[in-house]
N, C-alpha and C positions, 0 to 999 in steps of 0.2 A: 370634221364636226360630226357628231352623231345626229342621226336622222330620227326625229321624233315620230312615233306612230300615232295615227289618228284614233279616234274612239272605235270606229268600226274595225280597225285592224287589230286593236287590242281585244275586242270580243271574240274575233275568230281564233286568235292565238290561244286564249283561255279556254274556249270550247275544244280546240284541238288537244290540249294538254289533258282536259277531263277525260276524252275518249280513250287516250293512251292509257290513263290510270285504270279506267274500267277494263280494258283489254287484259291489262297485266293482272289485274285481280282475278279475272276469270281463268286466265291461262296458268296461274301459279297458285291456285287455291290450296293445293296439296302442301306447298312449302310455305310456311308462315315465319316471318322474321320482322323485326322492328328497325328501323333506322333513325337515329336521332342526331340532329344537328343543332348545336347550341353555340352561343357566342354572345359578346357585348358589343355595344356601339356608344360612341360618345362624340359631342361636339367639342372640338378643341378651342374654338374661338369664343370671344365674349365681346358684347356690345356694352360700353359703359362710359358714356360721355356725361358729365355732370358739372354743376357749379360747386367749386371747392373753397371759395372765400369771397368776401366782400370788404373793401377797406375804403376809408375816407380820404380824399386828397384835397386840401385847400389851397386857395391862391397863394397864401403866405408860404406854403410848402416849397413853391418853385418860384419865388421871387416876384409874383405878379403884383401889380399895383391895385388890383381889384380887392375890395373888402371880403373878408371871409363870410360865408354862410356858417350854419351850425346844425348839429344833429339835435333834433327834438327828442329823439330816442335812438340809441345806437343801431346801426343797421345789422340785419340778421340774414342768414340764408339756409336752405336746405339743398340737397342735390339738384333739385328741379326749380328752385325760386330764390330770389333775393329781394329784399324789401328794405326800404329806407324811409326816414320821415325828415325832411329837410325844412329848416327855417331861415328866415331873413330879416335883417333889421333895416339895412340901408339899401337904396336903389343902386345897382350895379354890383352887388355882392353875389357871391357864386360859391358852389360846393360841388364837388365831382365824386362820383363813386367808381371804384375800380372792381369790376366782378370778374373773378378768375374762373375760366371754364377749362376743364381738364379732359383729356382722353385717357382714361384708366383701363381701357379694355385692350383687346388685341386686334380690332377692326379699325382701319382708317375711316375717319369721319369727316363731315363738313358741317359747318354751322352756317345757318341762313337767318336773315332778319325777316320775320314775318310782319313786324308791326312796330313802329316807334310812334307813341302819341304823346303829345305834350299838354294835352288837355285844351280847354277853351279860354283859359285866362290869359289875355293879352300882356299882362304884367309878368307873367312867369313863363320863361322860356327854357327849352332843354335841347340838348344835342347828344349824340352818341358817336363812338368811334371804337374800332377793334385794333388791338396792337399785339405784336408778337412778344413783347417784353413788358414786364410790369413798369409803368411810367413813374411810379413812385420811386423805384429803385435805379432806373437807368433810362437812357435815350432809346426809345424804340427805333429800330431800323426799317420796320415796314408797318404799314398801317392801312386801314380801310375807314374813311371818313364818311359817316353817314349823313353829315351836315345837320339839318334841323328836322324837327319832327313833323308828324302829320303828312307823310309822303308815302309813296309806294317803294318799298325796299324789297320786293318779292324777287328781284333778279340778283340781289346781292347774296352771295355766299363765299366762304373761304375755307380752305382745308384745315383740318384739325387731325393730324396724323398720330398714330400710336405713340403715347409717351409725351405729346406735346401739350402746351397750354396757350391759350389766348386770353387777352385781357379786354374786356369790354368796359369802356370808360363812358358813363352817363354823367353829363354835366347839367345842372340845373341852376338857373340865376334869375334874380329879380331884375327885371329890365330897368334901364335907366330912365325911370319916368319923371315927370316933373309935378305929377298931382298924385295925392293918395288914392290908390285904386279901391273901388268899392268892393271888389271881389278879391278876397285874400287867400284863397285856396285853389289848388290844381292837382289833378290826378296824372301822374306821370307813369307811362306804361311802355316797356319794350318787351316784346315776344320774340324768342329765338327758336329755330327749328333745328333739330339735329337729324341727319341721315347719313347713310353710307357714302364714303367719298366717291365722287364721280370725276374721273380724269377728263378735263374738257378737251384734251387732245386725242382721246380715243375715237375712232371712226365708227365703231360698232362692228367692223370687219375683223376677221381673223384668218390666219393661213397655218399650215401645219409645218413644224420644224422638228424632224426626228420623231413624228408621231404626236406631238404635243401642239395644242392650239396656242398660238401667240397672237396677241392683239396688234392690230395695224393703228399706228398713230398718224396724226396731221401735224403735230408740233411737239417740241421738247425731245428729250431722249427716247429712242426706240426704233421700231422696225416700221419703215415706210414702204409704200408702193413705189418702185422706181419710176421716175418720170421719163426715162429715156428707152427702156427695154420692156416689152410687153410680158407680163407674167413674172417678172423678177421683183424681188423685195430686198431692201438695202437697209442696213443698221446705221443710224446717224446720231450725232450728238456728243456731249462732252464725255459721257460715260454710260452708255446704254447697257442693258442687261443681255450682252452677247458673249459672256464668258463661256468657255467650253474646255473640259479637261481632255487633252488627247496625248497619248504616249506619256501619261503621268505628269503632263506639262500644261501650263496655262496658255490657251489660245484664244483668239476672238472670232466670231462669226462676221465675215464681211457681208454676205448676201446669201440668197437662196434663188436659184434660176428657175426658169419655166419648167425644166425637167425634174425639179425638186433636189438637185444636187446642192449640197451645203458647202460654201466656200469659206475657208478659215485660214487665218494667218497667226504665226506664233507671236505671242504677246511681248517678245523682246528679240533684239538682234541675236544672232548666232555668232557674231564677230565681224570684224572689218575684213573686207576683201577687195580686190579690183574686179571689175566687170570682166576684163579680158587683158591678157598681157600684151596684146598686139593692138593695133589700131582698128579694133573690130567691134562695131556696136551691134552686130547681128546676133540675136539671142540663140539661134539654131546651133551656131559653131563657137559660142563663147565658152570662156573658162568657168563662168559662174553657173551656166546650166549644167556643165558636166559635174561641177562640185556638188550641186544641190542633188542631182539625180544619180550619181554614181558613188559619192562619198557620204552625203549627208542622209539620203533616204535609207540605207541600211541601219542607221542608228535608231530609226523609229522601229522599235521592237514590239509595241503594244498597239493593237487595232490597225496594223499596216494593211490588213486586208480590207479595211473600209475605204481606202484610197482609190479614186478613180483616176486612171491616166486620162488626160484631157488636152484639148488644144488650148493655146494661150494667145490673146490678142496682142500682137507685137507691132502694129502699124506705127509709123513715124508720126511724132507730135509736132505741130507748128508752134514755135515759141509765142508766148503772149496771145494765144488763141482766145478771143473773148466770147465764143460760142461753143459751150460745152458739148451740145448735140453734134456739131461739126467735129469736134475733137474726138468724141466717141466713135463716130463713124470712120475717122481716120485710123484710130486704134484697131477697130474691128475689121478694117479693110484687109489686113494681113493676119493670118492665122498661122501658128507654129504647127510643127509636128506634134503629135501626142506626147505628153511627158507627165510624170507623176508630180513634180514639184516645180513651182514657178514663183513669180513675185507679183506685187500689185501693179496696176497701171497707174498713170497719172490721174485719169478720171476717177479711179476708184478713191484715190485719196481726197479728191475734191467732193466726190458724191457722199462722203462720210460726214460732211458738215451740214449742220442744220441751219446755219445763217446763209441761206442762198442769196439774199439780197445783196450782202457785202462780200461773199466769199464763193459765188456759185459758179466761177469759171477761172481760168488760169490768171488772167490779168487782174480780177477783182481779188483773188486770194493774195496775190503777191503786193498789191497796193495796200490791202487791209490786213497784213499778215499778223501783226500783233493782236488784233481782235480775232482773226480767224483760228488762230491755234487753240483758242479757249473753248471753241464749239466743235472740235474734230478729235474724236477718241484715238485716231491713228497717230496724231501728233505725238502722243505719250509713248510711242513704241520707238521713236527716233532716238538713238543713242544721244545722251547729253552732250551738247556742244559738238555735234558731229552732223552726219547725214545718213540717209537711208536710201538705197538703190531702189528704183522702180524697174519695170521691165520695158519701158518705152524709150526708144531711141529719138534723138533729135532729128527734126526733118532736115535742118540746113547743114548740120556738122556731122560728118560721117563717122567721127570717133568720140561723140558725146551722147551720154545717156541721162535721163532724167533723174534727180534724187528729190526727196523732201528734206529740208534742212532744219537744224536747231543752232546753227552758228549765230553770233550776236547780231551782226547786221542783217543777215538772211534768215533770221529766226522765223520759222513757219513758211518760209518761201518753197515754192516748187521750183527748183533750179536744175542746172545740168552739169555734170562732171565728165571730163575726159575719161574714157574707159579704163585707163591705167591708174587712175586715182583709186583711193580706198574709201569705202563707206560701209555702213552696217547693212546686214542682210536679215530680213525676216521671211522665212519660208511661208509659201501659200500652197494649199492643197485643197482638192475637191474631195468631199466625202459622199458616199453612195446615197442614193435617194431613200433606200430602205433602212438607213441607219436610225436605230431608235435610241431616244435620249430621255433621261430623267433630270429633274432640276429645274430651276426657274431662271438660270442664266445670270444671276447676280454674282457678284465676286465672292461673296460668302456661300453661295449655293450654285455653283456653276453647272451648266449641262453636263451630263457624264453618259458616255455611251454605254448601252445596256445589253446589246446583242452582238 
């Protein structure tokens, strides 16, 4: 993160530059030349949230038994206001207005409710709600019900991303009174606020990945402070922005450790292999380690110099371990010799899940597997209807190593295979801490190594 200069520091720097210019002017008075620097600059983004329509919706339009209200005059709108004039004949009659709010710009926004007032007439009532689809044409899947008016709505806001629309429904009705009211009018008012979208999951903290500042989140897809290892950051969620191009292929960033090393895994299996042809679950002497470091590594022909040879956590994992911290300690208790290519541990798969309440350890993940696989991006790397090797051996069976599975009954399970079985292999490597990246990490704009 760049460090801002305070006012005093800026003044000193300006004064220093002026003195340098003066010295140059004196020293080179005999040589005269002019240097001109010209260019243009522009802002490529635009802020443009506006009202784009207003429509009338009557109870009879959706089969309601309530009597229809009516328009005294047709509703109108401008980009910043919508106006209606409603009338009623019978108690219980209603009329609704659907106001379309659109984000026509290139900056994500959010819409807030500043005020909803139904006036002071007890015979005329109002309510409002926001929906993601026009209720005249379809059944909305999500909505925000503001209930009734004359309340504090300052805490209500909802995102309006670029290209999206929301529909604000304002309902006005003649209360089911038993006497003719003396006051026949009411002023209905709904005030909206528009502002740049603020992700509620952002913590306000950032860290550097490849020289780029990345936001730290506390919920949803994104980069999290690791709960178990100091100075480490881990990507979690269904599809976080952790895509990176390496060797002209798509990989994903797993984590960044306290030394700034970027740990990445290939976004697909390189094929099914056995862990070892003998009854051997030891990584150091396994066939799979030899294959990855002796046969596969030479096929990386672009940016191989960015790979750091590193130790790998290869400690035994206890089956159905319900304490992830203990499991991580078990994994880290045994470190391999340094190697350029490895594979994920069991805990790395579990830590990639945002749903820690239902999926936060081995036992929970397997109990709630059908739910857990939907909030873990690593699940999508497992070959269809197969399994993917981890580097973690089973604590109780000397010839078994853990896998993550996509088999029907074991779909989303962290399970274990005999080492002679075959499963998919997704290589994992560490990139040097001084690796420089461009891009935003999305699938369409992945990180790209620039040095």
